[in-house]
All heavy atoms as an XYZ file, in Angstrom:
897
protein
N       0.143    -14.055     -5.361
C      -0.344    -12.825     -4.774
C       0.268    -11.638     -5.502
O       1.454    -11.623     -5.771
C       0.036    -12.739     -3.301
C      -0.736    -13.657     -2.403
S      -0.332    -13.322     -0.696
C       0.181    -14.947     -0.215
N      -0.569    -10.674     -5.777
C      -0.114     -9.477     -6.464
C      -0.398     -8.272     -5.572
O      -1.519     -8.084     -5.106
C      -0.846     -9.300     -7.815
C      -0.437     -8.006     -8.491
C      -0.588    -10.481     -8.724
N       0.631     -7.478     -5.339
C       0.448     -6.233     -4.605
C       0.020     -5.181     -5.621
O       0.690     -4.965     -6.624
C       1.749     -5.813     -3.884
C       2.199     -6.888     -2.897
C       1.562     -4.463     -3.185
C       1.191     -7.238     -1.826
N      -1.124     -4.562     -5.349
C      -1.659     -3.518     -6.217
C      -1.534     -2.181     -5.505
O      -1.934     -2.059     -4.345
C      -3.135     -3.790     -6.534
C      -3.470     -5.151     -7.130
C      -4.980     -5.328     -7.222
C      -2.828     -5.297     -8.493
N      -0.997     -1.192     -6.189
C      -0.893      0.159     -5.636
C      -1.676      1.084     -6.555
O      -1.328      1.259     -7.717
C       0.575      0.624     -5.517
C       0.631      2.008     -4.882
C       1.407     -0.369     -4.722
N      -2.738      1.639     -6.011
C      -3.577      2.560     -6.785
C      -3.057      3.974     -6.575
O      -2.940      4.446     -5.445
C      -5.038      2.443     -6.343
C      -5.677      1.179     -6.823
C      -5.488     -0.013     -6.144
C      -6.449      1.160     -7.973
C      -6.057     -1.195     -6.591
C      -7.018     -0.012     -8.439
C      -6.827     -1.190     -7.740
N      -2.737      4.622     -7.699
C      -2.177      5.970     -7.684
C      -2.998      6.870     -8.607
O      -3.846      6.393     -9.350
C      -0.698      5.960     -8.135
C      -0.567      5.407     -9.568
C       0.161      5.142     -7.196
C       0.228      6.266    -10.453
N      -2.728      8.164     -8.535
C      -3.334      9.131     -9.463
C      -2.191      9.925    -10.089
O      -1.583     10.767     -9.433
C      -4.304     10.049     -8.732
N      -1.894      9.627    -11.347
C      -0.748     10.254    -12.010
C      -0.922     11.750    -12.212
O       0.052     12.485    -12.277
C      -0.486      9.583    -13.357
O      -1.619      9.723    -14.194
N      -2.152     12.203    -12.318
C      -2.370     13.631    -12.578
C      -2.977     14.347    -11.380
O      -3.724     15.292    -11.536
C      -3.257     13.813    -13.812
O      -4.519     13.224    -13.583
N      -2.627     13.907    -10.190
C      -3.134     14.557     -8.979
C      -2.561     15.967     -8.868
O      -1.373     16.183     -9.100
C      -2.750     13.747     -7.742
O      -3.103     14.453     -6.576
N      -3.396     16.896     -8.493
C      -2.942     18.264     -8.282
C      -2.364     18.472     -6.902
O      -1.788     19.504     -6.598
N      -2.491     17.463     -6.046
C      -2.021     17.554     -4.665
C      -0.573     17.085     -4.557
O      -0.261     15.933     -4.861
C      -2.904     16.696     -3.763
O      -2.317     16.523     -2.501
N       0.310     17.984     -4.108
C       1.703     17.576     -3.921
C       1.821     16.560     -2.786
O       2.694     15.696     -2.828
C       2.619     18.779     -3.637
O       2.097     19.510     -2.534
C       2.723     19.680     -4.852
N       0.932     16.624     -1.811
C       0.950     15.666     -0.710
C       0.684     14.251     -1.222
O       1.393     13.301     -0.863
C      -0.091     16.052      0.339
O      -0.192     15.062      1.332
N      -0.318     14.109     -2.076
C      -0.632     12.792     -2.642
C       0.522     12.303     -3.501
O       0.917     11.137     -3.419
C      -1.954     12.845     -3.443
C      -3.135     12.960     -2.478
C      -2.104     11.618     -4.336
C      -4.485     13.125     -3.146
N       1.102     13.192     -4.315
C       2.227     12.802     -5.172
C       3.400     12.299     -4.326
O       4.023     11.287     -4.656
C       2.671     13.978     -6.042
C       1.714     14.292     -7.168
C       2.206     15.473     -7.975
C       1.209     15.847     -9.041
N       1.628     17.023     -9.802
N       3.718     12.998     -3.235
C       4.833     12.594     -2.372
C       4.552     11.251     -1.711
O       5.442     10.407     -1.611
C       5.101     13.661     -1.315
C       5.770     14.891     -1.863
C       6.007     15.927     -0.787
C       6.645     17.169     -1.370
N       6.890     18.196     -0.360
N       3.327     11.049     -1.269
C       2.965      9.776     -0.630
C       3.075      8.628     -1.621
O       3.581      7.553     -1.294
C       1.553      9.864     -0.046
C       1.475     10.764      1.169
C       0.048     10.916      1.658
C      -0.015     11.818      2.881
N      -1.393     11.989      3.374
N       2.602      8.849     -2.839
C       2.701      7.818     -3.884
C       4.159      7.488     -4.168
O       4.537      6.315     -4.248
C       2.005      8.287     -5.168
C       0.517      8.399     -5.027
C      -0.178      9.028     -6.226
O      -1.371      8.917     -6.332
N       0.528      9.695     -7.123
N       4.992      8.516     -4.315
C       6.416      8.309     -4.588
C       7.088      7.573     -3.435
O       7.952      6.720     -3.655
C       7.112      9.650     -4.827
C       6.732     10.299     -6.129
C       7.286     11.715     -6.250
O       7.684     12.342     -5.271
N       7.278     12.233     -7.472
N       6.682      7.876     -2.213
C       7.249      7.230     -1.036
C       6.958      5.732     -1.038
O       7.849      4.910     -0.839
C       6.692      7.890      0.229
C       7.423      7.469      1.491
O       8.610      7.097      1.412
O       6.804      7.528      2.570
N       5.699      5.361     -1.302
C       5.308      3.949     -1.334
C       6.041      3.223     -2.455
O       6.684      2.184     -2.233
C       3.778      3.792     -1.497
C       3.405      2.339     -1.767
C       3.043      4.303     -0.266
N       5.964      3.753     -3.668
C       6.577      3.087     -4.821
C       8.095      3.018     -4.688
O       8.711      1.994     -5.003
C       6.180      3.781     -6.120
C       4.673      3.826     -6.422
C       4.417      4.573     -7.722
C       4.067      2.442     -6.462
N       8.698      4.085     -4.187
C      10.152      4.106     -3.978
C      10.589      3.069     -2.954
O      11.605      2.385     -3.141
N       9.818      2.920     -1.892
C      10.137      1.915     -0.874
C      10.032      0.517     -1.461
O      10.926     -0.311     -1.278
C       9.205      2.064      0.334
C       9.487      1.053      1.414
C      10.472      1.285      2.363
C       8.780     -0.140      1.460
C      10.748      0.343      3.347
C       9.047     -1.085      2.441
C      10.039     -0.849      3.386
N       8.942      0.248     -2.167
C       8.761     -1.078     -2.778
C       9.899     -1.392     -3.743
O      10.410     -2.512     -3.764
C       7.414     -1.180     -3.488
C       6.224     -1.278     -2.568
C       4.950     -1.305     -3.091
C       6.357     -1.350     -1.196
C       3.834     -1.412     -2.269
C       5.254     -1.449     -0.360
C       3.991     -1.481     -0.895
N      10.301     -0.405     -4.539
C      11.415     -0.607     -5.471
C      12.712     -0.882     -4.706
O      13.477     -1.779     -5.074
C      11.607      0.614     -6.383
C      10.499      0.765     -7.412
O       9.804     -0.228     -7.718
O      10.321      1.902     -7.912
N      12.951     -0.132     -3.638
C      14.201     -0.262     -2.878
C      14.341     -1.633     -2.226
O      15.443     -2.189     -2.187
C      14.292      0.832     -1.818
N      13.243     -2.179     -1.717
C      13.312     -3.485     -1.048
C      12.867     -4.616     -1.972
O      12.700     -5.750     -1.539
C      12.526     -3.507      0.288
C      13.120     -2.514      1.270
C      11.058     -3.256      0.074
N      12.685     -4.284     -3.240
C      12.360     -5.261     -4.294
C      11.060     -6.025     -4.035
O      10.990     -7.235     -4.222
C      13.536     -6.223     -4.501
C      14.780     -5.516     -4.994
C      15.940     -6.464     -5.163
C      17.161     -5.814     -5.744
N      17.696     -4.698     -5.084
N      10.046     -5.297     -3.598
C       8.695     -5.863     -3.490
C       8.021     -5.632     -4.833
O       7.903     -4.492     -5.289
C       7.888     -5.208     -2.353
C       8.493     -5.562     -1.006
C       6.416     -5.640     -2.423
C       7.840     -4.872      0.186
N       7.609     -6.724     -5.479
C       6.955     -6.601     -6.774
C       5.532     -6.079     -6.576
O       4.835     -6.506     -5.660
C       6.933     -7.947     -7.493
C       8.317     -8.408     -7.914
C       8.287     -9.691     -8.707
O       7.245     -9.988     -9.343
O       9.296    -10.404     -8.683
N       5.127     -5.180     -7.448
C       3.795     -4.589     -7.352
C       3.307     -4.227     -8.736
O       4.078     -4.139     -9.683
C       3.812     -3.349     -6.449
C       4.679     -2.226     -6.973
C       4.141     -1.241     -7.803
C       6.033     -2.152     -6.661
C       4.943     -0.221     -8.294
C       6.831     -1.143     -7.148
C       6.284     -0.174     -7.959
O       7.069      0.838     -8.452
N       2.010     -4.013     -8.804
C       1.388     -3.541    -10.043
C       0.786     -2.177     -9.743
O       0.013     -2.025     -8.805
C       0.304     -4.524    -10.475
C      -0.332     -4.198    -11.794
C      -1.355     -5.250    -12.189
O      -1.037     -6.455    -12.117
O      -2.478     -4.848    -12.554
N       1.161     -1.207    -10.522
C       0.675      0.163    -10.361
C      -0.601      0.325    -11.171
O      -0.646     -0.044    -12.342
C       1.765      1.105    -10.875
C       1.587      2.535    -10.546
C       2.801      3.333    -11.022
O       3.936      2.965    -10.708
O       2.562      4.314    -11.734
N      -1.644      0.851    -10.529
C      -2.909      1.088    -11.231
C      -3.272      2.564    -11.090
O      -3.482      3.046     -9.984
C      -4.008      0.206    -10.658
C      -3.707     -1.261    -10.921
C      -4.915     -2.087    -10.898
N      -4.616     -3.449    -11.327
C      -5.431     -4.456    -11.158
N      -6.598     -4.267    -10.569
N      -5.106     -5.652    -11.576
N      -3.375      3.218    -12.216
C      -3.601      4.661    -12.242
C      -5.094      4.967    -12.351
O      -5.711      4.703    -13.380
C      -2.842      5.262    -13.423
C      -2.802      6.767    -13.392
O      -3.553      7.381    -12.593
O      -2.025      7.339    -14.167
N      -5.654      5.537    -11.291
C      -7.090      5.846    -11.278
C      -7.403      7.128    -12.044
O      -8.560      7.405    -12.327
C      -7.661      5.919     -9.850
C      -7.068      7.095     -9.066
C      -7.441      4.605     -9.116
C      -7.769      7.372     -7.746
N      -6.383      7.894    -12.404
C      -6.605      9.147    -13.132
C      -6.877      8.893    -14.612
O      -7.556      9.696    -15.262
C      -5.410     10.080    -12.973
N      -6.369      7.796    -15.141
C      -6.533      7.535    -16.572
C      -7.408      6.321    -16.865
O      -7.723      6.063    -18.023
C      -5.162      7.363    -17.284
C      -4.351      8.645    -17.202
C      -4.393      6.200    -16.710
N      -7.793      5.589    -15.827
C      -8.582      4.381    -16.050
C      -9.763      4.352    -15.081
O      -9.588      4.110    -13.882
C      -7.705      3.136    -15.869
C      -8.406      1.862    -16.259
O      -9.558      1.633    -15.894
N      -7.699      1.005    -16.976
N     -10.937      4.600    -15.598
C     -12.154      4.658    -14.781
C     -12.440      3.324    -14.091
O     -12.941      3.294    -12.966
C     -13.348      5.083    -15.641
C     -14.621      5.332    -14.869
C     -14.527      6.472    -13.865
O     -13.765      7.423    -14.086
O     -15.224      6.404    -12.830
N     -12.123      2.209    -14.752
C     -12.344      0.890    -14.144
C     -11.486      0.716    -12.896
O     -11.943      0.153    -11.898
C     -12.059     -0.232    -15.148
C     -13.081     -0.320    -16.262
C     -14.502     -0.530    -15.747
O     -14.714     -1.403    -14.887
O     -15.411      0.196    -16.210
N     -10.245      1.194    -12.942
C      -9.373      1.120    -11.765
C      -9.947      1.978    -10.631
O      -9.938      1.568     -9.470
C      -7.958      1.595    -12.085
C      -7.180      0.675    -12.969
N      -7.351     -0.689    -12.994
C      -6.207      0.926    -13.868
C      -6.526     -1.241    -13.854
N      -5.819     -0.271    -14.419
N     -10.461      3.163    -10.981
C     -11.033      4.051     -9.971
C     -12.239      3.383     -9.299
O     -12.355      3.369     -8.079
C     -11.455      5.378    -10.605
C     -12.041      6.365     -9.601
C     -12.727      7.560    -10.270
N     -12.105      8.042    -11.470
C     -11.278      9.080    -11.541
N     -10.985      9.748    -10.454
N     -10.769      9.452    -12.689
N     -13.122      2.821    -10.107
C     -14.315      2.152     -9.565
C     -13.926      0.968     -8.687
O     -14.463      0.789     -7.600
C     -15.228      1.672    -10.695
C     -15.979      2.771    -11.393
C     -16.824      2.187    -12.513
C     -17.520      3.273    -13.304
N     -18.272      2.722    -14.444
N     -12.982      0.160     -9.167
C     -12.563     -1.023     -8.425
C     -11.997     -0.623     -7.066
O     -12.341     -1.200     -6.041
C     -11.521     -1.813     -9.225
C     -11.244     -3.165     -8.650
C     -11.819     -4.334     -9.012
C     -10.323     -3.492     -7.595
N     -11.320     -5.364     -8.257
C     -10.397     -4.869     -7.372
C      -9.443     -2.738     -6.813
C      -9.636     -5.528     -6.416
C      -8.686     -3.387     -5.857
C      -8.785     -4.761     -5.662
N     -11.114      0.377     -7.061
C     -10.508      0.832     -5.810
C     -11.579      1.303     -4.835
O     -11.593      0.899     -3.672
C      -9.506      1.962     -6.064
C      -8.821      2.450     -4.795
S      -7.911      3.988     -4.999
C      -9.223      5.191     -4.775
N     -12.483      2.131     -5.301
C     -13.519      2.677     -4.417
C     -14.438      1.591     -3.871
O     -14.875      1.664     -2.739
C     -14.324      3.749     -5.145
C     -13.510      5.006     -5.367
C     -14.299      6.062     -6.084
N     -13.493      7.269     -6.241
C     -13.839      8.283     -6.994
N     -14.974      8.257     -7.674
N     -13.061      9.341     -7.080
N     -14.719      0.578     -4.691
C     -15.592     -0.511     -4.250
C     -14.904     -1.442     -3.257
O     -15.571     -2.077     -2.445
C     -16.067     -1.327     -5.457
C     -17.044     -0.582     -6.340
C     -17.334     -1.311     -7.647
O     -16.804     -2.427     -7.858
O     -18.097     -0.754     -8.457
N     -13.582     -1.537     -3.303
C     -12.860     -2.505     -2.483
C     -12.212     -1.926     -1.225
O     -11.686     -2.687     -0.416
C     -11.826     -3.242     -3.329
C     -12.462     -4.218     -4.269
N     -12.988     -3.839     -5.491
C     -12.679     -5.539     -4.162
C     -13.491     -4.898     -6.086
N     -13.316     -5.948     -5.309
N     -12.213     -0.612     -1.063
C     -11.732     -0.039      0.194
C     -12.852     -0.226      1.218
O     -13.978      0.214      0.984
C     -11.371      1.454      0.048
C     -11.065      2.080      1.402
C     -10.182      1.628     -0.888
N     -12.570     -0.915      2.334
C     -13.618     -1.155      3.325
C     -14.212      0.157      3.854
O     -13.520      1.172      3.943
C     -12.901     -1.897      4.456
C     -11.655     -2.434      3.839
C     -11.300     -1.498      2.722
N     -15.489      0.099      4.201
C     -16.199      1.290      4.660
C     -15.508      1.942      5.859
O     -15.437      3.157      5.956
C     -17.643      0.914      5.018
C     -18.577      2.099      5.025
C     -20.027      1.672      5.158
O     -20.499      0.906      4.293
O     -20.653      2.110      6.133
N     -14.972      1.114      6.768
C     -14.321      1.667      7.959
C     -12.989      2.347      7.634
O     -12.418      3.013      8.492
C     -14.119      0.588      9.027
C     -13.176     -0.510      8.582
O     -13.112     -0.861      7.408
N     -12.434     -1.062      9.522
N     -12.499      2.202      6.412
C     -11.252      2.846      5.993
C     -11.491      4.064      5.099
O     -10.542      4.721      4.677
C     -10.369      1.849      5.250
S      -9.820      0.482      6.262
N     -12.748      4.347      4.811
C     -13.095      5.489      3.961
C     -13.159      6.757      4.800
O     -13.521      6.714      5.971
C     -14.442      5.254      3.280
S     -14.396      3.986      2.010
N     -12.835      7.889      4.193
C     -12.966      9.153      4.920
C     -14.438      9.458      5.210
O     -15.336      8.947      4.533
C     -12.367     10.185      3.964
C     -12.396      9.552      2.618
C     -12.360      8.075      2.831
N     -14.669     10.273      6.214
C     -16.037     10.631      6.591
C     -16.763     11.300      5.428
O     -17.962     11.095      5.242
C     -16.023     11.541      7.816
N     -16.041     12.099      4.672
C     -16.623     12.759      3.506
C     -15.754     12.484      2.288
O     -14.537     12.459      2.380
C     -16.711     14.268      3.725
C     -17.658     14.660      4.840
C     -17.692     16.172      5.015
O     -16.908     16.895      4.440
N     -18.622     16.628      5.840
N     -16.380     12.276      1.166
C     -15.647     12.068     -0.081
C     -15.237     10.624     -0.281
O     -15.720      9.712      0.390
N     -14.320     10.431     -1.207
C     -13.851      9.108     -1.589
C     -12.459      8.845     -1.038
O     -11.715      9.786     -0.748
C     -13.814      8.994     -3.118
C     -15.197      9.034     -3.713
O     -16.072      8.285     -3.321
N     -15.398      9.944     -4.668
N     -12.085      7.557     -0.928
C     -10.723      7.261     -0.492
C      -9.716      7.796     -1.508
O      -9.951      7.742     -2.715
C     -10.686      5.734     -0.424
C     -11.888      5.246     -1.122
C     -12.870      6.367     -1.201
N      -8.623      8.327     -1.003
C      -7.607      8.935     -1.868
C      -6.424      8.000     -2.058
O      -6.114      7.191     -1.184
C      -7.114     10.242     -1.238
C      -8.158     11.340     -1.053
C      -7.555     12.511     -0.284
C      -8.692     11.796     -2.398
N      -5.752      8.107     -3.184
C      -4.541      7.318     -3.386
C      -3.396      7.871     -2.524
O      -3.471      9.027     -2.113
C      -4.253      7.498     -4.875
C      -4.936      8.757     -5.264
C      -6.094      8.918     -4.334
N      -2.396      7.081     -2.272
C      -2.268      5.689     -2.666
C      -3.072      4.752     -1.760
O      -3.159      4.970     -0.551
C      -0.765      5.417     -2.524
C      -0.313      6.345     -1.446
C      -1.186      7.565     -1.580
N      -3.665      3.744     -2.373
C      -4.337      2.652     -1.663
C      -3.610      1.379     -2.055
O      -3.287      1.179     -3.225
C      -5.818      2.561     -2.042
C      -6.655      3.741     -1.601
C      -6.848      3.792     -0.089
O      -6.862      2.783      0.604
N      -7.005      5.009      0.429
N      -3.375      0.510     -1.074
C      -2.563     -0.684     -1.306
C      -3.400     -1.925     -1.038
O      -4.093     -2.009     -0.019
C      -1.316     -0.654     -0.395
C      -0.539      0.645     -0.619
C      -0.440     -1.879     -0.649
C       0.459      0.976      0.460
N      -3.313     -2.883     -1.963
C      -4.062     -4.132     -1.875
C      -3.125     -5.310     -2.105
O      -2.135     -5.195     -2.827
C      -5.156     -4.197     -2.956
C      -6.276     -3.233     -2.753
C      -6.160     -1.905     -3.145
C      -7.469     -3.649     -2.180
C      -7.187     -1.006     -2.970
C      -8.520     -2.759     -2.004
C      -8.377     -1.439     -2.395
N      -3.467     -6.450     -1.513
C      -2.854     -7.732     -1.853
C      -3.955     -8.497     -2.555
O      -4.904     -8.951     -1.913
C      -2.371     -8.460     -0.601
C      -1.651     -9.747     -0.937
O      -1.927    -10.369     -1.959
N      -0.735    -10.150     -0.076
N      -3.867     -8.613     -3.870
C      -4.957     -9.097     -4.714
C      -6.176     -8.223     -4.433
O      -6.105     -7.028     -4.612
C      -5.224    -10.582     -4.513
C      -4.119    -11.464     -5.087
O      -3.560    -11.093     -6.133
O      -3.805    -12.494     -4.483
N      -7.267     -8.790     -3.942
C      -8.455     -7.972     -3.670
C      -8.587     -7.613     -2.189
O      -9.553     -6.984     -1.787
C      -9.719     -8.693     -4.149
O      -9.881     -9.891     -3.431
N      -7.594     -7.987     -1.392
C      -7.626     -7.692      0.044
C      -6.962     -6.337      0.314
O      -5.784     -6.140     -0.010
C      -6.903     -8.804      0.805
O      -6.844     -8.515      2.173
N      -7.713     -5.427      0.909
C      -7.207     -4.089      1.186
C      -6.196     -4.138      2.329
O      -6.500     -4.607      3.422
C      -8.380     -3.163      1.552
C      -7.984     -1.749      1.759
N      -8.002     -1.142      2.992
C      -7.569     -0.797      0.886
C      -7.614      0.113      2.863
N      -7.354      0.347      1.592
N      -4.984     -3.670      2.064
C      -3.950     -3.605      3.102
C      -4.050     -2.295      3.868
O      -3.920     -2.279      5.089
C      -2.568     -3.729      2.479
S      -2.285     -5.271      1.590
N      -4.259     -1.199      3.136
C      -4.376      0.093      3.795
C      -4.008      1.241      2.880
O      -3.674      1.060      1.713
N      -4.040      2.416      3.470
C      -3.681      3.637      2.749
C      -2.251      4.033      3.117
O      -1.515      3.256      3.740
C      -4.673      4.753      3.060
C      -4.717      5.122      4.542
O      -3.927      4.568      5.340
O      -5.547      5.973      4.905
N      -1.868      5.252      2.774
C      -0.503      5.685      3.050
C      -0.213      5.705      4.546
O       0.869      5.282      4.974
C      -0.221      7.071      2.452
C       1.164      7.536      2.814
C       2.271      7.039      2.129
C       1.378      8.418      3.865
C       3.556      7.421      2.479
C       2.664      8.806      4.216
C       3.745      8.303      3.526
O       5.023      8.674      3.889
N      -1.145      6.183      5.348
C      -0.903      6.273      6.794
C      -0.651      4.897      7.403
O       0.237      4.728      8.243
C      -2.063      6.975      7.500
C      -2.161      8.443      7.124
O      -1.129      9.039      6.733
O      -3.270      9.003      7.213
N      -1.416      3.900      6.981
C      -1.221      2.534      7.476
C       0.125      1.983      6.997
O       0.840      1.314      7.751
C      -2.369      1.646      7.019
N       0.490      2.267      5.745
C       1.789      1.853      5.209
C       2.913      2.492      6.010
O       3.874      1.825      6.401
C       1.904      2.235      3.729
C       3.314      2.250      3.218
C       3.953      1.059      2.899
C       4.002      3.437      3.075
C       5.267      1.066      2.445
C       5.309      3.458      2.622
C       5.945      2.267      2.308
N       2.795      3.792      6.265
C       3.837      4.522      6.984
C       4.035      3.922      8.374
O       5.168      3.716      8.817
C       3.475      6.013      7.079
C       4.529      6.834      7.764
C       5.633      7.277      7.051
C       4.427      7.155      9.106
C       6.624      8.030      7.677
C       5.403      7.900      9.738
C       6.512      8.342      9.026
N       2.943      3.635      9.063
C       3.030      3.042     10.401
C       3.708      1.667     10.339
O       4.566      1.353     11.165
C       1.638      2.910     11.010
C       1.666      2.439     12.447
C       0.292      2.440     13.080
O      -0.513      3.342     12.774
O       0.037      1.536     13.892
N       3.342      0.851      9.342
C       3.961     -0.466      9.182
C       5.455     -0.328      8.898
O       6.274     -1.080      9.441
C       3.269     -1.239      8.066
N       5.811      0.637      8.077
C       7.232      0.846      7.756
C       8.010      1.269      8.997
O       9.101      0.769      9.254
C       7.372      1.889      6.656
C       8.800      2.001      6.142
C       8.924      2.977      5.031
N       8.644      4.319      5.546
C       8.557      5.395      4.782
N       8.661      5.295      3.486
N       8.323      6.563      5.320
N       7.439      2.160      9.785
C       8.094      2.618     11.006
C       8.267      1.489     12.020
O       9.210      1.497     12.807
C       7.304      3.772     11.638
C       7.358      5.054     10.836
C       8.758      5.630     10.723
O       9.403      5.854     11.769
O       9.222      5.832      9.580
N       7.350      0.531     11.994
C       7.392     -0.595     12.934
C       8.091     -1.825     12.350
O       8.017     -2.915     12.932
C       5.973     -0.978     13.368
C       5.327      0.109     14.197
O       5.981      0.776     14.991
N       4.038      0.305     14.009
N       8.747     -1.668     11.199
C       9.408     -2.789     10.516
C       8.467     -3.966     10.321
O       8.825     -5.121     10.564
C      10.665     -3.240     11.275
C      11.775     -2.215     11.213
O      11.993     -1.617     10.162
N      12.443     -1.993     12.318
N       7.232     -3.673      9.888
C       6.250     -4.741      9.675
C       5.540     -4.601      8.328
O       4.373     -4.950      8.188
C       5.233     -4.747     10.821
O       4.539     -3.515     10.883
N       6.260     -4.126      7.323
C       5.667     -3.910      6.007
C       5.210     -5.222      5.381
O       4.132     -5.293      4.787
C       6.637     -3.157      5.067
C       6.111     -3.134      3.639
C       6.849     -1.742      5.565
N       6.011     -6.276      5.539
C       5.629     -7.552      4.922
C       4.350     -8.092      5.555
O       3.465     -8.593      4.854
C       6.768     -8.569      5.006
C       7.912     -8.197      4.090
C       8.992     -7.453      4.566
C       7.905     -8.561      2.751
C      10.034     -7.088      3.723
C       8.943     -8.196      1.905
C      10.001     -7.457      2.397
O      11.022     -7.088      1.552
N       4.219     -7.987      6.868
C       2.981     -8.406      7.539
C       1.819     -7.540      7.071
O       0.720     -8.040      6.806
C       3.141     -8.318      9.058
N       2.034     -6.238      6.940
C       1.023     -5.306      6.450
C       0.532     -5.731      5.073
O      -0.662     -5.685      4.778
C       1.631     -3.893      6.411
C       0.861     -2.875      5.631
C      -0.303     -2.320      6.137
C       1.303     -2.449      4.390
C      -1.015     -1.359      5.412
C       0.609     -1.495      3.665
C      -0.558     -0.952      4.187
N       1.455     -6.198      4.230
C       1.112     -6.602      2.867
C       0.620     -8.047      2.780
O       0.168     -8.477      1.729
C       2.328     -6.437      1.950
C       2.832     -5.012      1.754
C       4.152     -5.015      1.010
C       1.798     -4.161      1.038
N       0.713     -8.786      3.875
C       0.318    -10.191      3.852
C       1.348    -11.066      3.160
O       1.018    -12.103      2.594
N       2.615    -10.647      3.207
C       3.713    -11.379      2.567
C       4.652    -11.946      3.628
O       4.738    -11.420      4.734
C       4.511    -10.446      1.652
C       3.766     -9.761      0.520
C       4.686     -8.764     -0.187
C       3.223    -10.782     -0.463
N       5.386    -12.985      3.260
C       6.414    -13.539      4.133
C       7.667    -12.698      3.982
O       8.130    -12.483      2.851
C       6.722    -14.998      3.737
O       5.512    -15.746      3.798
C       7.769    -15.607      4.646
N       8.233    -12.222      5.087
C       9.449    -11.404      4.966
C      10.629    -12.242      4.486
O      10.728    -13.424      4.824
C       9.681    -10.883      6.377
C       8.921    -11.784      7.278
C       7.801    -12.364      6.472
N      11.510    -11.661      3.688
C      12.670    -12.410      3.213
C      13.634    -12.710      4.366
O      13.733    -11.917      5.306
C      13.311    -11.481      2.182
C      12.807    -10.126      2.503
C      11.490    -10.296      3.176
N      14.315    -13.857      4.293
C      15.270    -14.205      5.348
C      16.318    -13.104      5.516
O      16.790    -12.529      4.537
C      15.924    -15.489      4.829
C      14.985    -16.029      3.799
C      14.266    -14.851      3.231
N      16.637    -12.808      6.755
C      17.644    -11.798      7.050
C      17.110    -10.385      7.147
O      17.831     -9.480      7.575
N      15.853    -10.163      6.759
C      15.282     -8.813      6.876
C      14.995     -8.510      8.344
O      14.874     -9.414      9.170
C      14.005     -8.698      6.048
O      12.986     -9.505      6.611
N      14.902     -7.226      8.675
C      14.598     -6.832     10.057
C      13.311     -7.482     10.541
O      13.208     -7.916     11.675
C      14.470     -5.306     10.166
C      15.758     -4.562     10.036
C      15.525     -3.067     10.179
C      16.805     -2.286     10.005
N      16.592     -0.841     10.128
N      12.338     -7.551      9.657
C      11.045     -8.125     10.022
C      11.161     -9.628     10.279
O      10.588    -10.148     11.234
C      10.024     -7.853      8.916
C       8.607     -8.083      9.340
C       7.604     -7.550      8.329
O       7.947     -6.667      7.511
O       6.462     -8.015      8.376
N      11.941    -10.340      9.460
C      12.131    -11.780      9.651
C      12.872    -12.051     10.949
O      12.520    -12.985     11.695
C      12.885    -12.371      8.470
N      13.868    -11.252     11.246
C      14.644    -11.424     12.482
C      13.741    -11.190     13.696
O      13.785    -11.933     14.678
C      15.876    -10.494     12.487
C      16.865    -10.943     11.400
C      16.531    -10.446     13.852
C      17.963     -9.967     11.097
N      12.908    -10.153     13.625
C      11.976     -9.866     14.731
C      10.994    -11.022     14.929
O      10.681    -11.385     16.068
C      11.238     -8.563     14.456
N      10.511    -11.605     13.832
C       9.591    -12.749     13.929
C      10.274    -13.953     14.564
O       9.670    -14.652     15.373
C       9.045    -13.111     12.546
C       7.922    -12.249     12.007
C       7.603    -12.645     10.572
C       6.687    -12.376     12.860
N      11.540    -14.182     14.196
C      12.287    -15.299     14.764
C      12.449    -15.123     16.278
O      12.347    -16.080     17.028
C      13.659    -15.421     14.096
C      13.582    -15.945     12.673
C      14.926    -15.901     11.962
O      15.979    -15.812     12.640
O      14.914    -15.948     10.723
N      12.721    -13.894     16.715
C      12.869    -13.628     18.154
C      11.563    -13.874     18.892
O      11.568    -14.361     20.019
C      13.351    -12.201     18.381
C      14.793    -11.984     18.007
C      15.232    -10.561     18.249
C      16.668    -10.345     17.823
N      17.092     -8.949     18.014
N      10.434    -13.532     18.268
C       9.133    -13.755     18.898
C       8.829    -15.246     19.058
O       8.224    -15.664     20.041
C       8.020    -13.098     18.090
C       7.902    -11.584     18.182
C       6.835    -11.080     17.226
C       7.578    -11.143     19.606
N       9.261    -16.034     18.077
C       9.005    -17.476     18.112
C       9.894    -18.190     19.133
O       9.530    -19.243     19.619
C       9.217    -18.083     16.726
C       8.163    -17.676     15.728
C       8.444    -18.290     14.372
C       7.428    -17.842     13.347
N       7.730    -18.390     12.014
N      11.060    -17.611     19.413
C      12.033    -18.261     20.317
C      11.617    -18.180     21.774
O      10.782    -17.548     22.232
C      13.399    -17.627     20.135
């Protein structure tokens, strides 16, 4: 499984830049491996992202904005969904990954099973 993070390196929006940095910084900090795909410099990445974001996750007007997060071709969510998962200590579930032993998420899962 490969976690794909679609970003826009030349975005004029400081909000988008901060959200992208937040996602990538978190993944780096907890050592979640990911592949960064820049939609600003690669039209194929832009097309792929737009085609694979589910319709119910698209904005009412316009196109989905980065960052968008996928596990292979399965859409995990956008920044807001990531933020909610992070706040709830459920990032690994959000990404479709098994949490590492000893992580807050793994401990919470163990308590639920007990």
